[in-house]
C-alpha positions as CSV (number, residue, x, y, z in Angstrom):
1,X,77.1,93.0,119.5
2,X,79.4,94.6,119.7
3,X,81.4,96.4,123.1
4,X,83.2,99.0,122.9
5,X,86.7,99.8,124.8
6,X,89.3,102.4,124.8
7,X,92.6,101.9,124.3
8,X,95.5,104.9,124.7
9,X,97.6,104.8,122.6
10,X,101.1,106.3,121.7
11,X,101.4,110.2,122.5
12,X,98.2,109.7,124.4
13,X,95.8,109.1,121.4
14,X,92.7,107.6,121.9
15,X,92.0,104.7,120.5
16,X,88.4,101.9,119.6
17,X,88.5,98.4,120.2
18,X,85.6,97.2,119.6
19,X,84.9,92.6,120.8
20,X,82.7,91.1,119.0
21,X,80.4,88.1,120.6
22,X,80.0,87.9,124.4
23,X,81.6,90.5,126.5
24,X,84.8,88.1,129.2
25,X,83.3,86.6,132.4
26,X,84.7,88.1,135.6
27,X,84.9,86.1,138.3
28,X,84.1,89.1,141.0
29,X,80.3,88.2,142.3
30,X,80.1,91.9,143.0
31,X,79.7,92.1,139.5
32,X,79.4,89.7,137.5
33,X,79.1,91.2,134.3
34,X,77.0,93.9,134.8
35,X,74.0,93.1,132.9
36,X,72.4,96.3,133.9
37,X,74.9,97.8,131.8
38,X,72.4,99.9,128.7
39,X,75.3,100.1,126.2
40,X,75.6,96.3,126.6
41,X,73.8,95.7,123.1
42,X,72.2,98.8,122.3
43,X,74.5,100.9,123.0
44,X,78.0,99.7,121.1
45,X,78.9,103.5,121.3
46,X,79.6,104.0,125.2
47,X,83.4,103.5,126.1
48,X,84.3,100.7,129.4
49,X,87.5,98.9,130.1
50,X,88.0,94.8,131.0
51,X,88.2,94.3,134.8
52,X,92.0,93.6,134.4
53,X,94.3,91.8,132.1
54,X,93.8,88.7,130.6
55,X,90.3,88.2,131.7
56,X,88.8,86.7,129.1
57,X,89.3,83.3,130.2
58,X,90.5,80.2,128.2
59,X,89.8,82.0,124.7
60,X,92.5,82.9,122.6
61,X,93.1,86.1,121.8
62,X,93.0,87.7,117.7
63,X,93.0,91.7,117.2
64,X,92.0,93.2,114.0
65,X,93.8,95.6,111.9
66,X,92.4,97.2,109.1
67,X,93.6,98.8,106.2
68,X,94.0,102.4,105.2
69,X,90.8,104.6,105.4
70,X,89.2,100.8,106.7
71,X,87.8,100.9,110.2
72,X,86.9,98.1,112.6
73,X,83.3,97.1,111.5
74,X,84.6,96.2,108.5
75,X,85.7,93.2,110.2
76,X,83.2,92.8,112.0
77,X,81.7,89.5,109.9
78,X,85.1,87.7,111.0
79,X,85.4,89.4,114.5
80,X,82.0,87.3,115.0
81,X,82.9,83.8,113.1
82,X,85.9,84.0,115.7
83,X,84.3,84.5,118.7
84,X,83.1,81.0,118.7
85,X,86.6,80.1,120.1
86,X,88.3,83.3,120.3
87,X,88.4,86.8,121.9
88,X,88.0,89.0,119.2
89,X,89.0,92.8,118.8
90,X,89.5,94.6,116.1
91,X,90.7,98.2,116.8
92,X,89.7,101.2,115.0
93,X,93.5,102.8,114.1
94,X,94.7,106.1,115.3
95,X,92.8,108.6,112.1
96,X,90.5,106.2,111.6
97,X,86.9,105.4,112.4
98,X,86.1,106.4,116.1
99,X,89.4,106.6,116.9
100,X,91.2,110.1,117.3
101,X,92.2,111.9,114.6
102,X,94.8,115.0,116.0
103,X,95.1,117.1,112.9
104,X,99.0,117.9,114.1
105,X,99.4,113.8,115.7
106,X,102.3,111.3,114.6
107,X,100.4,109.0,111.4
108,X,104.2,107.3,110.9
109,X,104.9,103.8,111.1
110,X,106.0,103.6,114.4
111,X,103.0,105.6,116.2
112,X,100.8,102.6,114.5
113,X,102.3,99.6,115.6
114,X,103.0,101.4,119.3
115,X,99.4,101.4,119.2
116,X,98.8,97.9,118.2
117,X,101.4,97.0,120.8
118,X,99.0,99.6,123.3
119,X,95.9,97.5,122.4
120,X,96.9,94.2,122.7
121,X,98.3,95.0,126.0
122,X,95.6,96.9,127.5
123,X,92.8,94.2,126.3
124,X,95.5,91.0,127.4
125,X,94.9,89.9,124.2
126,X,98.6,88.1,124.2
127,X,99.9,86.2,122.9
128,X,97.0,87.0,120.1
129,X,96.6,86.3,116.5
130,X,97.5,89.1,114.1
131,X,94.8,89.3,111.3
132,X,96.0,92.6,109.1
133,X,94.4,93.7,106.0
134,X,96.7,95.8,103.6
135,X,97.8,99.0,105.9
136,X,96.9,97.2,109.1
137,X,98.8,94.0,107.8
138,X,102.4,95.8,107.5
139,X,101.7,97.2,110.9
140,X,101.0,93.5,112.8
141,X,104.0,92.1,110.7
142,X,105.8,94.8,112.2
143,X,104.6,94.0,115.3
144,X,105.0,90.8,114.9
145,X,109.2,91.3,114.7
146,X,109.4,93.8,117.2
147,X,107.3,92.0,120.1
148,X,107.5,88.3,119.4
149,X,106.3,87.4,123.3
150,X,102.7,88.8,121.7
151,X,102.1,87.4,118.8
152,X,101.7,83.6,118.4
153,X,100.3,83.8,115.0
154,X,99.4,86.5,112.0
155,X,97.4,86.8,108.7
156,X,98.7,89.0,106.2
157,X,96.2,89.6,103.6
158,X,96.8,90.8,100.5
159,X,99.3,93.3,101.6
160,X,102.6,93.9,99.3
161,X,106.1,94.0,100.8
162,X,108.2,95.5,98.5
163,X,108.2,99.4,97.7
164,X,105.2,100.9,96.1
165,X,107.4,104.1,95.1
166,X,106.6,107.9,93.8
167,X,104.2,107.0,91.3
168,X,101.9,105.5,93.9
169,X,101.9,107.6,96.2
170,X,100.7,110.6,92.9
171,X,99.0,108.2,92.1
172,X,96.4,107.9,95.3
173,X,96.9,111.7,95.1
174,X,95.0,112.6,92.0
175,X,92.3,109.4,93.5
176,X,91.7,111.7,96.3
177,X,90.8,114.7,94.2
178,X,88.7,113.4,92.0
179,X,86.2,112.1,94.9
180,X,83.1,113.8,93.9
181,X,82.9,115.1,97.7
182,X,80.2,115.8,99.1
183,X,78.0,112.2,98.4
184,X,74.6,113.4,98.3
185,X,72.9,110.1,99.5
186,X,74.6,107.2,100.5
187,X,73.0,105.3,97.3
188,X,75.5,107.7,95.3
189,X,78.4,106.6,97.8
190,X,77.9,103.3,96.7
191,X,77.7,103.7,92.7
192,X,80.2,105.8,92.6
193,X,82.9,103.1,94.5
194,X,81.1,100.2,93.1
195,X,81.1,101.5,88.9
196,X,81.4,104.9,88.9
197,X,84.8,105.3,89.9
198,X,87.8,105.7,86.9
199,X,89.7,102.7,89.3
200,X,86.8,100.1,89.3
201,X,87.5,97.1,86.2
202,X,83.5,95.7,85.8
203,X,81.2,96.7,88.8
204,X,82.1,95.9,92.1
205,X,78.8,96.6,94.7
206,X,81.0,95.1,98.1
207,X,83.4,97.8,96.7
208,X,80.6,100.8,97.3
209,X,79.2,99.0,100.7
210,X,83.2,99.2,101.5
211,X,83.6,102.7,101.0
212,X,79.1,103.6,102.1
213,X,80.3,102.3,105.6
214,X,83.5,104.4,106.3
215,X,80.8,107.6,105.5
216,X,79.1,110.0,107.9
217,X,76.0,112.4,107.0
218,X,76.9,116.3,107.3
219,X,74.9,119.1,106.9
220,X,76.0,119.1,103.1
221,X,76.1,115.9,102.8
222,X,77.8,112.1,102.7
223,X,82.2,112.5,103.7
224,X,84.7,110.1,104.8
225,X,85.1,109.9,108.6
226,X,88.5,110.4,108.0
227,X,90.3,113.1,106.6
228,X,92.1,112.0,103.0
229,X,95.7,114.1,104.1
230,X,96.2,112.2,107.0
231,X,95.1,108.7,104.9
232,X,98.3,109.8,102.7
233,X,100.3,111.5,105.5
234,X,100.5,108.1,106.1
235,X,100.3,106.3,103.4
236,X,103.7,108.2,102.5
237,X,105.9,106.4,105.6
238,X,105.4,103.2,103.6
239,X,104.8,103.5,100.7
240,X,108.8,104.5,99.5
241,X,110.4,101.2,101.3
242,X,110.7,98.0,100.7
243,X,109.5,95.7,104.3
244,X,111.2,92.6,103.4
245,X,113.4,92.8,106.1
246,X,110.7,93.1,109.0
247,X,108.7,89.8,107.4
248,X,112.3,88.2,108.0
249,X,112.3,88.8,111.5
250,X,109.3,87.3,112.2
251,X,109.0,84.2,113.7
252,X,105.7,82.5,114.1
253,X,103.5,80.8,112.1
254,X,102.2,83.2,109.4
255,X,99.8,82.8,106.7
256,X,99.9,85.0,103.5
257,X,96.3,85.3,101.8
258,X,95.8,87.2,98.4
259,X,92.7,88.1,96.6
260,X,92.9,86.4,92.9
261,X,92.7,90.0,92.2
262,X,94.0,91.7,94.3
263,X,96.9,93.6,94.4
264,X,99.4,91.4,95.8
265,X,100.2,89.6,93.0
266,X,101.0,85.6,93.4
267,X,105.1,85.8,92.5
268,X,105.5,88.4,95.2
269,X,103.6,86.6,98.3
270,X,105.1,83.4,97.1
271,X,108.4,84.8,97.9
272,X,106.9,85.9,100.9
273,X,106.4,82.8,102.3
274,X,109.4,82.1,100.9
275,X,111.3,84.8,103.0
276,X,109.0,84.3,106.2
277,X,110.4,81.1,108.1
278,X,106.8,79.3,109.1
279,X,105.1,81.0,106.3
280,X,102.2,80.0,104.9
281,X,100.3,80.6,101.2
282,X,96.3,81.3,100.4
283,X,94.8,82.3,97.4
284,X,90.9,83.5,97.3
285,X,89.8,83.3,93.7
286,X,86.4,86.1,92.5
287,X,88.2,88.5,95.1
288,X,90.1,91.9,94.3
289,X,92.0,94.0,97.3
290,X,89.3,93.3,99.8
291,X,89.1,90.0,99.9
292,X,87.2,89.3,103.6
293,X,85.2,91.7,101.9
294,X,84.1,90.3,98.7
295,X,84.5,86.9,99.7
296,X,83.6,85.8,102.8
297,X,83.0,82.5,102.9
298,X,85.9,81.8,101.2
299,X,87.9,83.9,103.2
300,X,86.9,82.2,106.0
301,X,87.7,79.2,104.4
302,X,90.9,80.2,104.0
303,X,92.1,80.8,107.2
304,X,89.9,78.3,109.3
305,X,92.8,75.3,108.7
306,X,95.8,78.2,109.4
307,X,94.0,78.9,112.5
308,X,92.4,75.8,113.7
309,X,96.6,74.6,113.2
310,X,97.4,77.2,115.7
311,X,95.2,75.7,118.5
312,X,96.1,72.4,118.2
313,X,100.0,73.3,118.6
């Protein structure tokens, strides 16, 4: 099941957080868990709030942060697996999923980091393990550097610390323009992103499914739930800069995970581990950039020893 919890982010932006697994128990006899609520489990889009910070009892908290264009539901299999021993919450970041997408809102690094900080505090998750993919991983390590009191462990999934530059941003702009939107059916979405997209080197059904999950039906067909222009605005706030200095400021245990065919090269990943005061390294074979989506079992096997080490520490 998934339970939605509203979070107020930077500038009052309303964010949707999603808790996977059983909701936390409370000690209020007049409201043991409100089992009569119709939004559990068949109304995951109904907002709710935790009764108080730390209501999750002794389960350690985990906050999962998706990458650019992603959404919290991409983390659902990982979060449900984690839920056996953690309180796992995935956040729809601003401009994504069911969180607000203010046309004139801030899509800066500071806004994304402040949103994640607000989520940890309002959900009572800290000190938590942050697990981030791509842009979400950058947000995670920037928050870990800013608020070490809120973060006890960090998993970075396929995100580079080096600057990508203007050419990369131009390529992304042209890529968005190449999307044949609207798509007539979800099958067309899966086929284009999994086979026909010029960025696809070989058929990748997992990639097709990933993008199908960020589409919504409109009167003229299927369109992304995000605004591509907002995604480009989000990306341009980090693509021109390197982020090694902030990485070196992360003091908690950190695992850097890369897909063997992903965007983070082995040499850069190992240099990130060297720069991190308490860095560790793992890679997943037969996985591209969408490591946790391409190879979910291998992904879990890669991160489980690290999580076990945090629990035993």
